[in-house]
N, C-alpha and C positions, 0 to 999 in steps of 0.2 A: 247571451249575455250570461256572465257569471258572477256570483256574489263574492266582491273582496273579502279579505280577513282584516282585522285589526287586532292591537294588543289591549285588552282592558286596563293594563298598569305597564308601566316600563318594565317592571317586573314580574309581569304577571301573566297569565293565560292568554294565547292568541287562539283568537276565535272568529268563525264567520259573522260578516256585518248585518246577517238575519239569523234568528234561532229558532228552529221548531221547537214549541212547548208541546209535550205529552199528557197533560193533566187530563185530557179527555180520550186518551188512549182506548179505555175501556170501553167507550161510546162508539167507537169507531168501527167496532165489528171486523176488524183486521184478521185472517190468519197471521201465522208468523210468514208465509209465503208473500202475504199482501205486504206486511210490514217491511219485509227485505226489499221488495220491489220499491216501495214508497222511499226507504232509506236511501237507495241507489239513483232514484231520480233528484232527491235531494242534494247527494252527493256531486252528480253530473252537474245540478245548478251552481255548485260553489257553497251550498249550505252544509257545514259540516258538524254544528253543534246543536247538541240536544239537550231540552231543559227537563228534568224531574222532579219529584220530591216523594219521600217515603208515603205522604198520605195520598196522592193522587189515585184516583179510581179507587177510594176506600182500601188503600194500602193493596192495588192489585196492579198499578201500570207498571212498575219497576219489573215486576216478574212476567208479563206479558212482553214487555220489550225484552229481558234477560232469554226469554225462550227463543224468540227470534234470532238474538245473537248468538246463541250456542249453537244456532245452524250454520252459522258463515262466521266463525269467531275472527277470522281474518279481517273482518269488518270494523273490529272494534279500534285498530290503530289510525284509522281514517277519520274518528269520530272523536270529538270532545264532548265527555259526558259530564252534566252539570247534575247534581242532587241537593235537596235540603231537607232539613231536618228542625226539630224544636216545638213542632204542634204534636199534640195527641188529641186524637179524635176518638169519641166515644164509638165504637165499631164492635161487630160480631168478628172482626179478624185482631181485635185487639181488647180480648174480654177483660184485661185488669184495668182498663180506662174506665171510671167511673164518672167523670166530667169531662169537658173539652177543656183542654188547658194547656198552657205551654212550660216546656222543660229543658234549659241550655245547660242541665247540669253534666260534668264527666260523664256520668254511668250513662247518662239517656244519649248523649252525642254519640260516645264510643259504640253502645249499642246499634244505634240507628245506622250509622256507616258500615257496621259488620254484616247489618242485615239488608242493607241496600246493595253493597258487595255481592253478597251472597243472590241478591233477585236478578241482580243486574249481570251475572256471572261474569265478571270483571273483577281484576286485582286491585283497582286504583280507581278514585274518581278525579278527573282532571280540575274540578273545582265543586266546592263545597259550601254551601251557604246557611245561614241559621235564619231561619223562614220568616218568624216575625220576633219582634223586640220581647222580651221577657222581662217583666217588672220585679222579677226575683234573680235576674242574673247575676252570680259573682263574677265580675268581668276576669279575677284572678283565674279562676276553677274553669271558666269556660276556655279562656286563652291556653291553659296548660292542656285541655283537651285537644283544641284545633293544632298545638304545638307538636303533640304528640303524635297526632293522625300524619301530621307531615313529616316529622322524622321518621316515622315507620313506613312511609312511603304509598298509605293507603289514600292518601290526598295529597295533590299535587299545589292547589290554591284555597286558599279560602276567601270568603267574602261574607255580605249580610244581604239580607232582602226586606223592605220596609222599614228600615231605620232611619229615625231622625238624626241630623246632623250630630247632635250632642251624644246619642247613642253609638253611634258609628264611632265618635272621637273617642269614647270609653273604652271601648273594646279595643281599637287600634292601639291606645296607649298601654297596653298590656302585652301587643305581640312582638317579636323580633320580626316578622313580616308582614308586608303590607297586605290591609283588606283591598282585592284587587276591583271590588266592585259593590255597588249596591242595586239591586233589583227592585223597583219600584212602580207602582199604577202610575202612568202617564200616557197622557192623549190627547185628542184633542177636547175632550169632553171632560179630563180631569187634569188641571193646569196647578193643582198644588204645588208639584215641586219645582216649576219655575218661579215661586213666590215664598217659598218657607226655608230658603237656604240650601236645599239639597242638591239642586244642580250647580249653585255656586260652590258648593263644598267640591263636588266633582270637579269641576274645573280647576281649583284651586290645586287640588290632590292629583290632577292629571290621571282620574281614574274615568273608564266609560260605563256610564250604567244602564242598565238592562231594564228595558221597559214590558211590563207586563201588561195584558189587556190595552195594545197598543192602538185598538180601533174601538175602544169602550165596550168591548164584549157583547157586539152585535147591537146596541142601543142606539147606536150612530145611524144604524140603518132601518132600524124600526121605526125612529122618527115619531115617537109617540110624546116625547117632552118639546117643549118650545126651542130649548136650547139644541138638542139633537136637529131639529127642523132647519133652525138658522144656518148651524155649521155645515149640514148636507147642502144646502142651497148655497154656500160659499165654495165649497170644496167642486160643486160640479161646475161654477163659474171659472174657478181656477184651472180645472181640469179642461175645459174648453180651451181656455187661453194657452195650455200648454199642448194643445195637438190632440185633443180627444181623450184624455187619461182618465180612468176610472175614479171615482170619490174615495174609494180604499187607498187608490195607489198616489193620490194627492195627501191623503191624511199620514201615509207612511212617511211620504218625503217631507213633509211638513216637521216629523219629528226628526228625520235624517239631516234636515238643515242644521239644527241646533250645534254650535260649535262644543256643548260637550260628549259629541260623539254616541248619541244614544244609540243602544242596541235594540230592537224591536223583538219581541218573542211572539211568533206566530203560533197561534193556538188552533190549528186546523190540519185536519189529514186530506183536506180537498187539494189535490196537486193543481186545480186551476187556479185557485186563490193564492197558492203560493206561487206560482210562476207569475201571478200578477204583482205578487209583494216584489218579486225579483226586479220585475220592471220600474218599480219605484228608484232604485237604487241611484240613477245616473241623473234623475229629475232634480231639476234646479229651480228653487223657488226665490222670486224676487222679494227683498225684504218688505214691499208692499203687500203682494201677495200674502205673504207670513203673517203680516200684521191683519190684512183683511180677514183672516181666518181667525185670527187671536179676537179679534174686536167681536165677530159671530158667535164665539164661545162665552164672551163675559155678557154679552149684550148691549156693550156700550164701545165708544171709542177710547183710546187710552187716555190718563188725565192731560 
């Protein structure tokens, strides 16, 4: 089985239906050769899209990935590289930062992208996302920075992450190109985007949202909270009904069922888990199965 691709927007990036997120790359303890083997296996499975951010691994993950890519530069054309900017961490790798804060100024966006390109050993990003909403964002200034990056060829497409619909609309109103996605936290444990207008907006604009932490960051399987225990029990039962699927596969299939075309980001370097995720691609949940999982999450029947 291979992962299909889809367009995030009619005028936007075509990416794989599942994305590998490398925010824990520094913890995976992979050599460059290990990482290249990992990427080749992902490509064989049809997973071509890699999600980065400048801050991942305390500003180290892009460099680790770039070191591997430098050993096999021909791999770049087979990948879609996403990165994010706009968060400033207090870090020994950024000694000038005195407090964690957000920065969507023109100067910071341009500096961040140039540094990401250098670290990743590439001439362009397929997609740049603003990592978090910035209460001091000057929409005109931010939009001008994004447009200049597109016009220079350093960035092909732009989007946002963790934006509310109104924040999305504000920035979109200043751009002459579409924002092609909103990368949001969404899972069977985190239902807010279903209720706050985020997924409604995605369907209205026909953009595919990207889901970070699509399995609840592991909390679903620790089952230390009542909600996680209820959901896990429901996932197990649905998995049995579907022929013995794993709970993580059912949780991903639950997201993939939604008509907004949610794109889960898999934050693991474990190939067994990635291969299991690929097995969720063609799983079809009935409407009743979907709502049983929903009710397990909320703890009550729908009104």
